[in-house]
ZAMARGU-4260 file (C-alpha; in steps of 0.2 Angstrom, whole numbers, plus 5000, padded with zeros to 4 digits):
<rodrens>
0) 4842/4857/4852 | 4838/4860/4870 | 4850/4869/4882 | 4855/4853/4890 | 4860/4846/4873
5) 4869/4861/4869 | 4880/4861/4884 | 4883/4842/4882 | 4888/4845/4864 | 4901/4858/4870
10) 4907/4847/4884 | 4910/4832/4873 | 4918/4843/4860 | 4930/4850/4873 | 4934/4833/4881
15) 4937/4826/4864 | 4953/4836/4862 | 4960/4836/4880 | 4977/4844/4876 | 4970/4858/4865
20) 4957/4861/4879 | 4970/4861/4893 | 4981/4874/4884 | 4966/4886/4881 | 4961/4884/4899
25) 4979/4887/4905 | 4981/4903/4895 | 4965/4910/4902 | 4970/4905/4919 | 4987/4913/4918
30) 4978/4929/4913 | 4966/4930/4927 | 4979/4924/4940 | 4990/4939/4934 | 4976/4951/4937
35) 4973/4944/4954 | 4991/4944/4960 | 4996/4961/4952 | 4981/4970/4959 | 4985/4961/4976
40) 5002/4969/4975 | 4997/4986/4970 | 4982/4987/4982 | 4993/4979/4996 | 5006/4993/4993
45) 4993/5006/4994 | 4986/5000/5010 | 5003/4997/5018 | 5009/5015/5015 | 4992/5022/5021
50) 4993/5011/5036 | 5011/5017/5040 | 5006/5035/5039 | 4990/5032/5049 | 5002/5024/5063
55) 5011/5041/5064 | 4996/5047/5075 | 4979/5054/5072 | 4973/5071/5066 | 4991/5076/5063
60) 4998/5093/5056 | 5016/5093/5053 | 5027/5109/5053 | 5043/5108/5043 | 5057/5122/5043
65) 5059/5131/5027 | 5046/5135/5013 | 5047/5120/5002 | 5029/5118/4997 | 5028/5132/4984
70) 5039/5145/4976 | 5051/5135/4966 | 5069/5139/4964 | 5075/5157/4964 | 5093/5159/4959
75) 5094/5177/4967 | 5091/5169/4984 | 5099/5153/4982 | 5116/5158/4990 | 5111/5172/5002
80) 5094/5166/5009 | 5094/5155/5024 | 5079/5147/5031 | 5074/5153/5048 | 5076/5141/5062
85) 5061/5132/5069 | 5064/5134/5088 | 5057/5126/5104 | 5049/5143/5108 | 5040/5142/5091
90) 5033/5125/5095 | 5028/5131/5112 | 5018/5145/5104 | 5008/5133/5094 | 5000/5126/5110
95) 4989/5142/5112 | 4980/5139/5095 | 4962/5135/5099 | 4961/5120/5087 | 4977/5112/5094
100) 4976/5098/5107 | 4995/5093/5108 | 5011/5099/5102 | 5027/5089/5101 | 5044/5097/5094
105) 5056/5085/5086 | 5074/5084/5085 | 5082/5068/5078 | 5099/5060/5074 | 5110/5045/5077
110) 5121/5043/5092 | 5127/5029/5104 | 5120/5022/5120 | 5131/5013/5132 | 5129/5004/5149
115) 5139/4992/5158 | 5152/4990/5145 | 5139/4987/5131 | 5137/5000/5117 | 5127/5001/5102
120) 5122/5014/5089 | 5104/5021/5090 | 5091/5033/5083 | 5089/5047/5096 | 5073/5058/5096
125) 5072/5074/5106 | 5054/5078/5111 | 5043/5081/5125 | 5030/5071/5136 | 5017/5074/5122
130) 5027/5064/5109 | 5021/5047/5116 | 5002/5050/5115 | 5004/5060/5099 | 5013/5045/5090
135) 5001/5033/5099 | 5015/5024/5108 | 5013/5015/5124 | 5024/5013/5139 | 5028/4995/5144
140) 5037/5001/5160 | 5040/5017/5169 | 5033/5035/5165 | 5034/5047/5151 | 5047/5062/5150
145) 5044/5075/5163 | 5032/5090/5159 | 5046/5102/5162 | 5051/5118/5153 | 5055/5112/5136
150) 5071/5122/5136 | 5077/5113/5151 | 5088/5098/5146 | 5083/5086/5160 | 5095/5070/5159
155) 5082/5057/5157 | 5077/5045/5143 | 5064/5033/5137 | 5071/5017/5128 | 5064/5004/5116
160) 5061/4986/5120 | 5076/4979/5110 | 5088/4992/5118 | 5082/4987/5135 | 5085/4968/5131
165) 5102/4971/5124 | 5109/4983/5137 | 5101/4977/5153 | 5096/4959/5149 | 5087/4952/5165
170) 5092/4967/5175 | 5079/4981/5178 | 5082/4996/5167 | 5071/5009/5176 | 5082/5021/5186
175) 5098/5015/5179 | 5111/5028/5172 | 5116/5025/5154 | 5127/5036/5143 | 5119/5043/5127
180) 5133/5052/5117 | 5143/5062/5129 | 5128/5064/5141 | 5123/5053/5156 | 5104/5050/5157
185) 5093/5041/5169 | 5081/5028/5161 | 5063/5033/5166 | 5053/5022/5154 | 5053/5008/5142
190) 5042/5009/5126 | 5031/4995/5122 | 5037/4985/5107 | 5028/4991/5091 | 5042/4986/5077
195) 5046/4995/5061 | 5036/5010/5055 | 5041/5022/5041 | 5060/5019/5042 | 5059/5021/5061
200) 5061/5005/5072 | 5053/5010/5089 | 5061/4995/5097 | 5078/5003/5094 | 5073/5021/5099
205) 5079/5032/5112 | 5068/5047/5117 | 5076/5062/5127 | 5070/5079/5131 | 5071/5090/5116
210) 5083/5103/5124 | 5095/5088/5128 | 5094/5082/5110 | 5099/5100/5104 | 5114/5100/5115
215) 5118/5082/5110 | 5118/5087/5091 | 5124/5105/5093 | 5108/5111/5084 | 5096/5125/5088
220) 5083/5121/5075 | 5070/5108/5076 | 5068/5094/5063 | 5049/5094/5064 | 5035/5099/5075
225) 5020/5087/5077 | 5004/5096/5080 | 4988/5086/5085 | 4971/5094/5081 | 4957/5092/5093
230) 4947/5082/5080 | 4947/5077/5062 | 4936/5091/5057 | 4948/5103/5066 | 4963/5099/5055
235) 4961/5113/5043 | 4959/5126/5057 | 4974/5119/5066 | 4984/5120/5050 | 4979/5138/5047
240) 4981/5144/5065 | 4998/5136/5066 | 5004/5145/5050 | 4997/5161/5056 | 5006/5160/5073
245) 5023/5156/5065 | 5021/5169/5052 | 5018/5182/5066 | 5033/5176/5076 | 5044/5176/5060
250) 5040/5194/5056 | 5027/5191/5043 | 5037/5179/5033 | 5029/5162/5028 | 5045/5153/5030
255) 5039/5136/5036 | 5029/5122/5027 | 5014/5115/5036 | 5006/5099/5029 | 4992/5089/5035
260) 4992/5070/5037 | 4976/5069/5027 | 4984/5078/5013 | 4998/5066/5012 | 4987/5051/5014
265) 4976/5057/5000 | 4991/5059/4989 | 4998/5042/4992 | 4981/5034/4991 | 4978/5042/4974
270) 4995/5038/4967 | 4995/5020/4972 | 4977/5018/4967 | 4982/5023/4950 | 4997/5011/4950
275) 4985/4997/4955 | 4974/5001/4940 | 4989/5002/4928 | 4996/4985/4933 | 4978/4978/4932
280) 4977/4985/4914 | 4994/4977/4910 | 4988/4960/4917 | 4972/4962/4907 | 4982/4961/4891
285) 4986/4943/4894 | 4967/4940/4895 | 4966/4947/4877 | 4980/4936/4871 | 4971/4921/4879
290) 4955/4926/4870 | 4964/4926/4854 | 4970/4908/4858 | 4952/4903/4862 | 4947/4910/4845
295) 4961/4900/4836 | 4956/4884/4845 | 4938/4886/4840 | 4942/4890/4822 | 4953/4874/4821
300) 4938/4865/4829 | 4926/4871/4816 | 4938/4865/4802 | 4940/4848/4811 | 4921/4846/4814
305) 4915/4851/4797 | 4906/4835/4793 | 4898/4834/4811 | 4891/4852/4808 | 4885/4847/4791
310) 4876/4832/4798 | 4868/4842/4812 | 4862/4855/4799 | 4856/4841/4788 | 4846/4834/4803
315) 4837/4851/4805 | 4848/4860/4817 | 4847/4879/4813 | 4862/4891/4811 | 4857/4899/4828
320) 4859/4882/4836 | 4876/4879/4829 | 4881/4896/4834 | 4875/4893/4852 | 4884/4876/4853
325) 4901/4884/4848 | 4898/4899/4859 | 4894/4887/4874 | 4911/4878/4871 | 4920/4895/4871
330) 4911/4900/4887 | 4915/4884/4895 | 4933/4885/4891 | 4934/4903/4897 | 4924/4899/4913
335) 4935/4885/4918 | 4951/4896/4914 | 4944/4910/4924 | 4940/4899/4939 | 4957/4890/4939
340) 4965/4907/4937 | 4956/4914/4952 | 4962/4900/4963 | 4980/4902/4956 | 4979/4920/4959
345) 4972/4918/4977 | 4986/4905/4980 | 4999/4918/4974 | 4992/4932/4985 | 4992/4920/5000
350) 5010/4915/4997 | 5015/4934/4996 | 5006/4937/5013 | 5016/4922/5020 | 5032/4928/5014
355) 5029/4946/5019 | 5017/4946/5034 | 5017/4965/5035 | 5012/4967/5017 | 4993/4966/5015
360) 4993/4958/4998 | 4974/4955/4995 | 4966/4958/4978 | 4952/4970/4979 | 4935/4963/4975
365) 4933/4975/4960 | 4949/4967/4952 | 4943/4949/4955 | 4926/4952/4947 | 4934/4962/4933
370) 4946/4948/4930 | 4933/4935/4930 | 4921/4946/4919 | 4934/4950/4907 | 4939/4932/4905
375) 4921/4927/4901 | 4918/4942/4890 | 4934/4939/4880 | 4931/4921/4878 | 4913/4924/4871
380) 4919/4939/4860 | 4933/4929/4852 | 4921/4914/4850 | 4909/4924/4840 | 4919/4922/4823
385) 4921/4903/4824 | 4903/4901/4829 | 4897/4912/4814 | 4908/4902/4802 | 4901/4886/4808
390) 4883/4892/4807 | 4886/4898/4789 | 4893/4881/4783 | 4882/4873/4769 | 4877/4856/4775
395) 4879/4847/4758 | 4897/4854/4755 | 4901/4850/4773 | 4896/4832/4771 | 4905/4831/4755
400) 4921/4836/4764 | 4920/4821/4776
</rodrens>
């Protein structure tokens, strides 16, 4: 039997039982679609988190007060030990590190901003002029915070785009006096709209000098210090130099935690990559179930077509030919199911992207190829037993059963 005849035989056999064929194809399609959609979700989560951390800035080293990275819990010091404050002077000292380009001390909290009888709650960040370039923000209007002494609480503020619209409407915001908490500040700049990022909506942000924020929140310690290294290669040196400077200032105690943006990104990338593989494995189970269904369908086909197989063998068809014919039918069902599943999966991923535009739900290429390949391999693997059973039928016995 020629290859064309084998394929025609498989096609006619599948077309002869449309309901059974449709159910087999649908089972395989659901398995492939599950792989595509779930890996799109997993990989989309990974890329979203990595993108959000990347939007914090580039070449970042982050200094946190307190030693939280190592050491564990020590009951002897749990009550008496108090983490040393991370001060503005500590942050200023980091600027002398050779591998450091910029430093931005941070203090943060919630407060109220009011103007002209309008009032709303906002996130207030205390920092310096270098906060805007470190975070890759841009100014839509006005200018950055002044490059004054960081300990000077200049009464000025930058506001987000949404705050400008809500408080000032069509009026110009620059130069206006507003009240933040119990302090009067002059609006010197408006941030360009960038939206939500890692829980901070920059359109609803107010940025004031760090000393003013400390006075506003009655706090002497900094929440964080953002340090920008001079290059990506300089990140490890910037981290080590920042740690050495702060250790020297804190009388030899290593009482701060210094983390790098790359380390955080690598950790999340690894965790979410493993999650994507896990959900792909779970979805692949449905392909195994679909393969078993194909096997059952083919076994039923062998039983129903016993006489036809006997006639083919009586006419001289070899066992190999019979095996190829049944394997071709199994491969055809699997291929149709895989193709339909791919289209359904891509449609599902597209629907996710439309529903959640910020979420890049795109299935990685490896998952698509793995899903399609697994579907075909599963169909062929589970098609071997029915094909062998058909090939071993005795032609005389098969014709007698007709």
